[in-house]
C-alpha positions as CSV (number, residue, x, y, z in Angstrom):
1,M,13.8,0.0,37.3
2,S,13.1,3.6,38.3
3,V,9.6,4.9,37.9
4,P,9.3,7.3,34.9
5,S,8.2,10.8,35.9
6,P,5.9,12.8,33.6
7,I,7.8,15.3,31.6
8,P,7.0,18.9,32.4
9,V,4.4,20.5,30.1
10,D,4.1,24.2,29.5
11,V,0.4,25.1,29.2
12,V,-0.1,28.1,26.9
13,G,-3.3,30.1,26.2
14,T,-3.0,31.1,22.6
15,L,-1.5,30.1,19.3
16,D,0.7,33.2,19.2
17,E,2.0,32.4,22.7
18,L,2.7,28.8,21.5
19,L,4.6,30.1,18.5
20,A,6.6,32.4,20.7
21,R,7.6,29.6,23.0
22,L,8.7,27.4,20.1
23,R,10.8,30.2,18.7
24,E,12.4,30.8,22.1
25,R,13.5,27.2,22.1
26,G,15.1,27.6,18.7
27,V,12.5,25.7,16.8
28,E,13.0,27.0,13.2
29,R,11.1,26.6,10.0
30,G,11.3,23.0,8.8
31,A,12.2,21.5,12.2
32,S,10.6,18.3,13.5
33,I,7.7,18.8,15.8
34,A,5.8,15.9,17.4
35,V,2.1,16.5,17.7
36,A,-1.0,14.8,19.2
37,C,-4.4,16.4,18.8
38,A,-7.9,15.7,19.9
39,P,-10.9,17.6,18.6
40,G,-12.6,19.6,21.5
41,V,-9.6,19.2,23.7
42,G,-6.6,20.8,22.0
43,I,-3.1,19.9,20.9
44,G,0.1,18.8,22.5
45,L,3.5,19.3,21.1
46,E,7.1,18.3,21.7
47,A,10.1,19.9,20.1
48,A,13.7,20.6,21.1
49,G,13.3,18.7,24.3
50,S,10.3,20.7,25.6
51,A,6.6,20.1,25.6
52,W,3.6,22.4,25.3
53,S,-0.2,22.1,25.3
54,L,-2.9,24.4,24.0
55,S,-6.5,23.9,24.9
56,T,-8.8,24.8,22.0
57,D,-12.1,23.6,20.5
58,D,-10.5,23.7,17.0
59,A,-7.4,21.6,17.2
60,V,-7.0,21.4,13.4
61,A,-7.0,25.2,13.1
62,A,-4.2,25.4,15.7
63,V,-2.1,22.8,13.8
64,A,-2.9,24.7,10.6
65,G,-1.5,27.9,12.1
66,L,1.8,26.1,13.0
67,E,1.9,24.5,9.5
68,H,1.7,27.9,7.9
69,E,4.3,29.6,10.1
70,L,6.8,26.8,10.5
71,Q,6.3,24.2,7.8
72,P,7.6,21.5,10.2
73,R,8.1,17.8,9.6
74,W,5.3,16.6,11.9
75,V,6.0,13.5,14.0
76,W,3.0,11.4,15.0
77,W,2.2,7.8,16.0
78,G,0.3,6.9,12.9
79,K,-2.2,8.0,10.3
80,E,-5.0,8.4,12.8
81,T,-3.6,11.9,13.5
82,A,-3.4,12.6,9.8
83,A,-7.0,11.5,9.5
84,V,-8.1,14.1,12.1
85,L,-6.2,16.8,10.2
86,V,-7.4,15.9,6.7
87,G,-10.9,15.6,8.0
88,G,-10.6,19.2,9.3
89,G,-9.4,20.5,6.0
90,L,-5.6,20.5,6.6
91,R,-3.1,18.6,4.4
92,P,0.3,18.9,6.0
93,A,3.3,18.9,3.7
94,R,5.7,16.6,5.6
95,C,5.6,14.0,8.4
96,W,7.4,11.2,10.1
97,D,4.9,8.4,10.6
98,V,6.2,6.2,13.4
99,A,4.0,3.3,12.4
100,A,5.1,3.4,8.8
101,V,8.8,3.6,9.8
102,H,8.2,0.6,12.2
103,R,7.0,-1.5,9.3
104,L,10.1,-0.6,7.4
105,L,12.4,-1.5,10.2
106,Y,10.7,-4.6,11.5
107,G,8.7,-5.9,8.5
108,G,5.2,-7.3,8.6
109,W,2.0,-5.3,9.1
110,R,1.6,-5.0,12.9
111,D,2.4,-1.4,13.9
112,E,0.3,-0.6,17.0
113,P,2.1,1.8,19.4
114,A,2.5,-0.8,22.2
115,R,4.4,-3.1,19.8
116,V,6.4,-0.3,18.3
117,W,7.5,0.9,21.7
118,A,8.3,-2.6,23.1
119,L,10.5,-3.5,20.2
120,L,12.4,-0.2,20.2
121,N,13.1,-0.6,23.9
122,D,14.0,-4.3,23.6
123,L,11.0,-5.4,25.7
124,P,9.2,-8.7,25.1
125,T,6.1,-8.3,23.1
126,D,4.4,-11.2,24.9
127,S,4.4,-9.2,28.2
128,M,2.7,-6.1,26.8
129,P,0.0,-5.2,29.3
130,E,-3.6,-5.2,28.3
131,M,-6.7,-3.5,29.6
132,G,-8.5,-5.5,32.4
133,Q,-11.6,-5.2,34.5
134,L,-9.8,-3.2,37.2
135,D,-8.5,-0.8,34.6
136,L,-12.0,-0.3,33.2
137,L,-13.3,0.5,36.6
138,G,-10.5,3.1,37.1
139,V,-8.8,1.2,39.9
140,Q,-5.0,1.6,39.7
141,G,-2.4,-0.8,41.0
142,D,1.2,-0.1,41.9
143,E,2.1,1.1,38.4
144,G,3.7,4.5,39.1
145,D,2.4,7.9,38.1
146,F,-0.7,7.5,35.9
147,E,0.1,10.9,34.3
148,A,3.1,9.2,32.7
149,P,2.4,7.3,29.5
150,V,5.2,4.7,30.3
151,R,4.8,2.2,33.1
152,P,7.6,1.4,35.5
153,D,8.3,-1.9,33.6
154,G,9.0,0.2,30.4
155,H,5.8,-0.7,28.5
156,L,3.2,1.9,27.4
157,R,0.1,2.1,29.6
158,P,-2.8,0.2,28.1
159,E,-5.2,2.9,29.5
160,W,-3.3,5.5,27.5
161,L,-3.3,3.2,24.4
162,S,-7.1,2.9,24.8
163,G,-7.6,6.7,24.6
164,A,-6.6,8.2,27.9
165,W,-3.8,10.1,26.1
166,A,-6.5,12.4,24.7
167,A,-8.2,13.3,28.0
168,T,-6.3,16.5,28.7
169,G,-3.9,19.0,27.1
170,P,-0.9,17.8,29.2
171,R,-1.5,14.2,28.3
172,L,-1.6,15.2,24.6
173,A,1.8,16.8,25.0
174,R,3.2,13.7,26.8
175,W,1.8,11.5,24.1
176,A,3.5,13.6,21.5
177,A,6.7,13.5,23.4
178,T,6.5,9.7,23.5
179,A,6.0,9.6,19.7
180,S,9.1,11.9,19.4
181,A,11.1,9.5,21.6
182,A,10.0,6.6,19.4
183,A,11.1,8.5,16.3
184,A,14.4,9.3,17.8
185,M,15.0,5.6,18.6
186,Q,14.0,4.7,15.1
187,Q,16.6,7.1,13.8
188,Q,19.2,5.4,15.9
189,R,18.2,2.0,14.5
190,I,18.4,3.3,11.0
191,A,21.8,4.9,11.6
192,A,23.1,1.5,12.7
193,L,22.1,-0.1,9.3
194,D,24.6,-0.2,6.5
195,R,22.0,1.4,4.2
196,H,20.9,4.2,6.5
197,Q,21.2,7.0,3.9
198,P,18.8,5.4,1.3
199,M,16.6,4.3,4.2
200,L,16.1,7.9,5.4
201,A,14.8,8.8,1.9
202,T,12.5,5.8,2.1
203,V,11.2,6.9,5.5
204,R,10.2,10.3,4.1
205,S,8.4,8.8,1.1
206,E,6.8,6.1,3.1
207,S,5.5,8.6,5.6
208,A,4.2,10.8,2.8
209,A,2.5,7.7,1.3
210,E,0.6,7.1,4.6
211,M,-0.5,10.7,4.4
212,L,-1.6,10.1,0.9
213,C,-3.5,7.0,2.0
214,V,-5.5,9.2,4.4
215,E,-6.3,11.7,1.6
216,L,-7.3,8.9,-0.8
217,A,-9.7,7.5,1.7
218,H,-11.1,11.0,2.5
219,D,-11.4,12.2,-1.1
220,G,-12.6,9.0,-2.8
221,L,-12.6,8.1,-6.5
222,P,-15.1,10.0,-8.8
223,I,-17.9,7.6,-10.0
224,D,-20.5,8.3,-12.7
225,L,-23.3,6.4,-10.8
226,G,-25.6,6.3,-13.8
227,R,-23.0,4.8,-16.0
228,A,-22.0,2.3,-13.3
229,E,-25.6,1.1,-13.0
230,E,-25.9,0.7,-16.7
231,I,-22.8,-1.5,-16.8
232,I,-23.9,-3.6,-13.9
233,A,-27.4,-4.0,-15.5
234,S,-25.7,-5.2,-18.7
235,F,-24.4,-8.2,-16.8
236,V,-27.0,-8.9,-14.1
237,G,-30.1,-7.1,-15.2
238,P,-31.9,-4.1,-13.6
239,R,-32.0,-3.7,-9.8
240,A,-34.2,-6.3,-8.2
241,A,-37.1,-4.9,-6.3
242,N,-36.8,-7.6,-3.6
243,E,-35.0,-10.8,-2.8
244,T,-37.5,-13.0,-4.6
245,E,-36.9,-11.0,-7.8
246,A,-33.1,-11.3,-7.2
247,T,-33.4,-15.1,-6.9
248,L,-35.3,-15.2,-10.2
249,H,-32.5,-13.2,-11.9
250,R,-29.9,-15.6,-10.5
251,R,-31.8,-18.7,-11.7
252,A,-32.1,-17.1,-15.2
253,R,-28.4,-16.6,-15.4
254,D,-27.7,-20.1,-14.2
255,E,-30.1,-21.5,-16.8
256,A,-28.2,-19.7,-19.6
257,V,-25.3,-22.1,-18.7
258,L,-27.2,-25.2,-17.8
259,Q,-29.1,-25.2,-21.1
260,H,-25.9,-26.5,-22.7
261,A,-25.4,-29.4,-20.2
262,P,-26.2,-33.0,-21.1
263,P,-29.9,-33.8,-20.8
264,G,-31.1,-34.2,-17.2
265,W,-27.9,-32.9,-15.8
266,V,-28.2,-30.9,-12.5
267,A,-25.3,-28.9,-11.1
268,D,-24.6,-26.0,-8.7
269,L,-22.5,-23.5,-10.7
270,R,-21.1,-22.1,-7.4
271,N,-19.6,-25.5,-6.5
272,P,-16.2,-26.1,-8.2
273,A,-16.5,-29.9,-8.0
274,H,-19.9,-29.7,-9.7
275,V,-18.6,-27.5,-12.4
276,R,-15.6,-29.8,-13.1
277,S,-18.0,-32.7,-13.4
278,L,-20.3,-30.7,-15.6
279,L,-17.3,-29.9,-17.9
280,R,-16.2,-33.5,-18.1
281,G,-19.8,-34.3,-19.2
282,V,-19.2,-32.2,-22.3
283,G,-15.7,-33.5,-23.0
284,V,-13.6,-30.8,-21.3
285,D,-11.4,-32.3,-18.6
286,V,-9.4,-29.6,-16.6
287,A,-7.4,-29.7,-13.4
288,D,-9.4,-26.8,-12.0
289,T,-12.1,-24.4,-13.1
290,R,-10.2,-21.1,-13.0
291,A,-11.0,-18.7,-15.8
292,W,-7.5,-18.7,-17.3
293,R,-7.5,-22.5,-17.6
294,L,-10.9,-22.6,-19.2
295,E,-10.3,-19.8,-21.7
296,P,-8.5,-22.0,-24.3
297,F,-11.6,-24.2,-24.4
298,R,-14.0,-21.4,-25.0
299,D,-14.7,-22.6,-28.6
300,A,-14.6,-26.3,-27.7
301,H,-18.2,-26.4,-26.4
302,P,-20.9,-23.7,-26.0
303,L,-21.1,-24.5,-22.3
304,V,-17.6,-23.2,-21.7
305,D,-18.3,-19.8,-23.3
306,A,-21.6,-19.6,-21.4
307,L,-19.8,-20.5,-18.1
308,L,-17.1,-17.8,-18.6
309,T,-19.8,-15.2,-19.3
310,W,-21.7,-16.4,-16.2
311,R,-18.5,-16.1,-14.1
312,K,-18.1,-12.5,-15.0
313,A,-21.7,-11.7,-14.3
314,E,-21.5,-13.6,-11.0
315,R,-18.5,-11.6,-9.9
316,I,-20.2,-8.3,-10.8
317,E,-23.3,-9.2,-8.8
318,T,-21.6,-10.6,-5.7
319,T,-18.6,-8.2,-5.5
320,F,-19.2,-5.2,-7.7
321,G,-23.0,-5.0,-8.0
322,Y,-25.7,-2.7,-6.8
323,A,-24.9,-3.5,-3.1
324,W,-21.3,-2.5,-3.7
325,L,-22.4,0.8,-5.1
326,D,-24.8,1.4,-2.2
327,A,-22.2,0.5,0.5
328,N,-19.2,2.4,-0.9
329,V,-20.3,5.3,-3.1
330,G,-21.3,8.4,-1.2
331,R,-24.0,10.9,-2.1
332,D,-21.2,13.0,-3.6
333,G,-20.5,10.3,-6.2
334,R,-17.2,9.3,-4.7
335,L,-16.1,5.6,-4.1
336,R,-14.4,5.4,-0.8
337,G,-12.4,2.6,0.9
338,G,-9.6,2.3,3.4
339,W,-6.0,2.5,2.2
340,S,-2.7,1.3,3.6
341,G,0.8,2.3,2.5
342,S,2.1,-1.3,2.9
343,D,0.8,-4.8,2.5
344,G,3.0,-6.2,5.2
345,A,5.1,-8.2,2.7
346,A,7.1,-6.4,0.1
347,G,5.5,-3.0,0.9
348,R,2.9,-2.4,-1.9
349,M,0.0,-0.1,-1.3
350,T,-3.4,-1.8,-0.7
351,A,-7.0,-0.6,-0.8
352,Q,-10.4,-1.8,0.2
353,A,-13.9,-1.5,-1.3
354,G,-12.7,-2.9,-4.6
355,L,-10.4,0.0,-5.4
356,H,-7.5,-2.3,-6.3
357,N,-9.4,-5.1,-8.2
358,M,-12.2,-3.3,-10.0
359,P,-13.1,-5.2,-13.2
360,A,-12.0,-3.4,-16.4
361,D,-15.6,-3.5,-17.5
362,L,-16.4,-0.9,-14.8
363,R,-13.7,1.5,-15.7
364,P,-16.0,3.6,-18.0
365,A,-17.9,4.5,-14.8
366,V,-14.8,6.2,-13.2
367,A,-15.3,9.6,-14.6
368,A,-13.9,13.1,-13.9
369,E,-16.3,15.6,-12.5
370,P,-17.5,18.5,-14.5
371,G,-14.8,21.0,-15.2
372,H,-12.1,18.4,-14.4
373,A,-10.1,15.8,-16.1
374,F,-7.9,12.9,-15.1
375,V,-4.2,12.7,-15.7
376,H,-3.4,9.0,-16.0
377,A,0.2,7.7,-15.9
378,D,1.8,4.3,-15.3
379,L,5.4,3.2,-15.0
380,G,6.6,1.4,-18.1
381,Q,8.4,-2.0,-17.5
382,I,9.0,-0.9,-13.9
383,E,10.4,-4.2,-12.4
384,P,13.2,-4.9,-14.9
385,R,14.2,-1.2,-14.7
386,V,14.3,-1.5,-10.9
387,L,16.3,-4.6,-11.2
388,A,18.9,-2.8,-13.3
389,A,19.1,0.0,-10.6
390,V,19.2,-2.1,-7.4
391,S,21.6,-4.7,-8.8
392,G,24.0,-2.1,-10.4
393,D,24.1,-4.1,-13.7
394,D,25.5,-1.6,-16.2
395,A,24.5,-3.7,-19.2
396,L,20.9,-3.9,-18.1
397,A,20.9,-0.2,-17.3
398,R,22.0,0.5,-20.9
399,A,19.0,-1.6,-22.1
400,A,16.7,0.6,-20.0
401,D,17.8,3.6,-22.0
402,D,15.4,2.3,-24.7
403,H,11.7,3.2,-24.2
404,D,11.0,-0.5,-24.7
405,M,13.8,-2.1,-22.8
406,Y,12.8,-5.6,-23.9
407,A,13.9,-4.8,-27.5
408,P,17.6,-4.4,-26.8
409,V,17.5,-7.3,-24.4
410,A,16.0,-9.5,-27.2
411,A,18.7,-8.3,-29.6
412,R,21.4,-9.1,-27.2
413,L,20.0,-12.6,-26.5
414,G,19.2,-13.3,-30.1
415,V,15.6,-14.1,-29.5
416,E,12.2,-12.6,-30.3
417,R,11.0,-9.8,-28.0
418,P,8.1,-11.8,-26.4
419,V,10.6,-14.5,-25.5
420,A,13.0,-12.0,-23.9
421,K,10.2,-10.4,-21.9
422,V,9.1,-13.8,-20.6
423,A,12.7,-14.7,-19.7
424,V,13.3,-11.5,-17.7
425,L,10.0,-11.8,-15.8
426,A,10.7,-15.5,-15.2
427,A,14.1,-14.7,-13.7
428,M,12.5,-12.3,-11.3
429,Y,9.8,-14.8,-10.4
430,G,12.1,-17.8,-10.0
431,Q,11.0,-19.8,-13.0
432,T,13.7,-21.7,-14.7
433,S,12.0,-23.9,-17.3
434,G,9.5,-23.6,-20.2
435,A,9.7,-21.7,-23.5
436,A,12.1,-19.1,-22.1
437,G,14.6,-21.6,-20.7
438,Q,17.2,-21.0,-23.4
439,A,16.8,-17.2,-23.1
440,L,17.2,-17.5,-19.3
441,R,20.6,-19.1,-19.8
442,G,21.5,-16.2,-22.1
443,L,20.6,-13.7,-19.4
444,E,23.2,-15.3,-17.1
445,T,25.9,-14.4,-19.7
446,A,24.5,-11.0,-20.8
447,Y,23.5,-9.6,-17.4
448,P,25.5,-11.5,-14.8
449,T,25.3,-8.8,-12.1
450,A,21.5,-8.7,-12.2
451,M,21.2,-12.4,-12.2
452,Q,23.7,-12.8,-9.3
453,Y,21.6,-10.2,-7.3
454,L,18.5,-12.4,-7.8
455,R,20.4,-15.6,-6.9
456,D,21.7,-14.1,-3.7
457,A,18.1,-13.2,-2.7
458,D,17.0,-16.7,-3.6
459,D,19.7,-18.3,-1.6
460,A,18.9,-16.1,1.4
461,G,15.2,-17.0,1.2
462,R,15.9,-20.7,0.9
463,V,17.8,-20.8,4.2
464,G,15.2,-18.5,5.9
465,R,17.4,-15.4,6.2
466,D,15.6,-12.1,6.3
467,L,16.4,-9.6,3.6
468,R,16.1,-5.8,3.1
469,T,15.1,-4.0,0.0
470,S,17.4,-1.4,-1.5
471,G,15.4,1.2,0.4
472,G,15.8,-0.7,3.7
473,R,12.4,-2.5,4.2
474,L,12.8,-5.7,6.1
475,I,11.5,-8.7,4.1
476,R,10.7,-11.5,6.6
477,M,11.1,-15.1,5.7
478,W,8.7,-17.6,7.3
479,S,9.9,-20.6,9.3
480,L,9.7,-24.2,8.1
481,R,9.4,-25.4,11.7
482,E,5.7,-26.3,11.4
483,L,6.4,-28.3,8.3
484,A,9.2,-30.2,10.0
485,E,6.9,-31.0,13.0
486,R,4.2,-32.7,10.9
487,D,4.6,-36.5,10.6
488,E,3.6,-36.4,7.0
489,S,6.3,-33.9,6.0
490,T,9.0,-35.3,3.7
491,D,12.4,-34.1,2.4
492,R,10.6,-33.4,-0.9
493,D,8.0,-31.3,0.9
494,E,10.8,-29.3,2.7
495,R,12.7,-28.8,-0.6
496,A,9.6,-27.5,-2.3
497,A,8.9,-25.2,0.7
498,M,12.5,-23.8,0.6
499,A,12.3,-23.3,-3.2
500,A,9.0,-21.4,-2.7
501,R,10.6,-19.2,-0.1
502,G,13.5,-18.5,-2.5
503,R,11.2,-17.5,-5.3
504,F,9.3,-15.2,-2.9
505,A,12.6,-13.6,-1.8
506,R,14.0,-13.0,-5.3
507,N,10.7,-11.3,-6.3
508,A,10.2,-9.4,-3.1
509,V,13.6,-7.5,-3.3
510,V,12.6,-6.3,-6.8
511,Q,8.8,-5.8,-6.2
512,G,9.5,-4.1,-2.8
513,A,12.0,-1.7,-4.4
514,A,9.5,-1.0,-7.2
515,A,6.9,-0.2,-4.6
516,E,9.3,2.2,-2.9
517,L,10.0,4.0,-6.1
518,F,6.3,4.2,-6.9
519,K,5.5,5.8,-3.5
520,A,8.4,8.2,-3.9
521,W,6.9,9.2,-7.2
522,A,3.4,9.5,-5.9
523,A,4.6,11.6,-2.9
524,T,6.5,13.9,-5.3
525,V,3.4,14.3,-7.5
526,R,1.3,15.1,-4.5
527,A,3.8,17.8,-3.4
528,R,4.4,19.4,-6.8
529,T,0.8,19.5,-8.1
530,T,-1.2,20.6,-5.1
531,G,-0.9,24.3,-6.1
532,L,-2.8,23.4,-9.4
533,G,-5.7,22.0,-7.5
534,A,-4.7,18.4,-8.4
535,R,-5.6,15.4,-6.2
536,I,-4.4,11.9,-6.6
537,V,-7.5,9.7,-6.5
538,L,-6.1,6.3,-7.3
539,C,-2.8,4.5,-6.8
540,L,-2.8,1.0,-8.5
541,H,0.5,-0.8,-8.2
542,D,2.4,1.2,-10.9
543,E,-0.5,3.4,-12.0
544,L,-1.5,6.9,-10.9
545,L,-4.8,8.7,-11.6
546,V,-4.9,12.4,-10.8
547,H,-8.1,14.5,-10.7
548,V,-7.3,18.0,-11.8
549,P,-9.1,21.2,-13.1
550,V,-9.3,20.8,-16.8
551,E,-7.4,24.1,-17.4
552,H,-4.4,22.7,-15.6
553,A,-4.5,19.1,-17.0
554,D,-1.7,19.5,-19.6
555,D,0.6,21.2,-17.0
556,V,-0.1,18.4,-14.5
557,A,0.6,15.7,-17.2
558,R,4.0,17.3,-17.8
559,L,4.7,17.6,-14.1
560,V,3.8,13.9,-13.5
561,E,6.5,12.8,-15.9
562,Q,9.0,15.3,-14.4
563,C,8.2,14.1,-10.9
564,L,9.3,10.6,-11.9
565,H,12.7,11.7,-12.8
566,E,13.0,13.7,-9.6
567,A,11.8,10.8,-7.5
568,A,14.1,8.4,-9.2
569,Q,17.1,10.6,-8.5
570,R,16.3,10.6,-4.8
571,W,15.4,6.9,-4.7
572,A,18.6,5.7,-6.4
573,P,21.1,8.6,-6.5
574,G,23.9,8.1,-8.9
575,R,22.2,5.1,-10.7
576,R,22.0,5.7,-14.4
577,V,18.7,3.9,-15.1
578,R,16.0,5.5,-17.2
579,F,12.4,5.2,-15.9
580,V,9.5,6.0,-18.1
581,A,5.9,7.0,-17.5
582,D,3.4,7.7,-20.2
583,A,1.0,10.4,-19.0
584,S,-2.3,11.2,-20.8
585,V,-5.2,13.5,-20.2
586,I,-8.5,11.6,-20.2
587,T,-12.1,12.0,-18.8
588,R,-12.8,8.4,-18.0
589,W,-10.4,5.7,-16.7
590,S,-11.4,3.4,-19.6
591,E,-9.8,5.9,-22.0
592,A,-6.3,5.2,-20.6
593,K,-3.8,3.6,-22.9
594,P,-3.6,-0.1,-22.3
């Protein structure tokens, strides 16, 4: 293999000179420009086969100037670049996020540049070089020109991956050029797929979603700290002055449950085995102690009601208590956590710091700031509507014309609406028995195309064949090899494992497509409302919360609904399926319609 040579880099002195060079190379407004930037060093660019570097103390301002003049689609390795720009006050309109596209193409969650580059170049990932002691000491072996980011063996240099790419302006330019090369190879891989056109649309919305994730982490969710502390105190009492006082509070909460135990009974409420034994002692025998299983027994004995109340307080204290506020809410009253555009499975957005699993009891503390309001919107019956679109089932699409699509489904099946709803959801989750069993059989007759779509996914999952969503995301199936190698595995175990894989597959192709539509919607809302001072502050599965100046709230509410129709047309062009979102203007999250 020949040793890669560093590409030539044109070093320029001013932003105006850089703009002139770009225009000389025919880089027009809206073109793709790869960028790498490092505060205090400068920026490096690649476009139209040429590379440039500009040394500047304010790298963000330089990128902002290019954004204003050229409105390009920025190409970068991942959201680390977006974080630098957003942290400096710039919010680019469009990008191609190489890491996000990699997760679409290859599935899973791992998206580090070394792996992305290796897979695109058909190199083994187990031979990716790593930093060693000689590298740390600056001693180089026979590895070619260190000013080139790619080694003679085709892999990216671990030194560059560890930060050497940001040492100088020319290296920034070469790192940008490498991202550009990766994006070009990704485009080739996409073009080879039979669904390359819808996948290109997914690439744009997924990249925008990663940009949105950076903004969500930067901006945070507005929190009324005083109200939050009041709610927490209602469950666990006031803030403890010290650990001794905190221990006394915990004992008091425990005693509120144990007072209902049989005389002389001692139990650790944080030990599930102890709790099961305690419940049996009062005549409540359950398979496990999960809240949903205990709920029907709330009136059977006072201990059950006290235990469920204790559970809620325990969760507040341990996960969403005063320590949670102190760790995650800044002095500006914003709750911040990391965000990702994909969970590594079907592609749903994820968040840290409790942003995705905050108890409903705390929602009154999520409050718009003075002079602002929230626009809240969620997608109605999103998964069955998505199933109608991705399967191409005309009958199910006609049902989606109704604002409540379960009503026409129920009428067609001749069952009550709740039964129809359970049947549709059961079909997507692979359940075939229970109260909705008869209605499930009716679905096969009424909506055969949609049911066949689900069966095909189920069949593929059972045999371990990877799938792609309608937007092109790879859904990986796991191997049963480990099960087969265990002595205790049986045919029954294997059949159960295959069935579980089938259920995952049939749900993932719908849930994954729904996630793609949601992100396309969120990206469209981001683009269309920014001129009104609006900021998306929460994305929760199929729910958006937008923080907006109060004078623009009604306009943004209308735009949010319009953006859904626009996004749906791009996501599934030519598919006649109605999607609905109920938008409302509120001041606290708890005011949103259930």
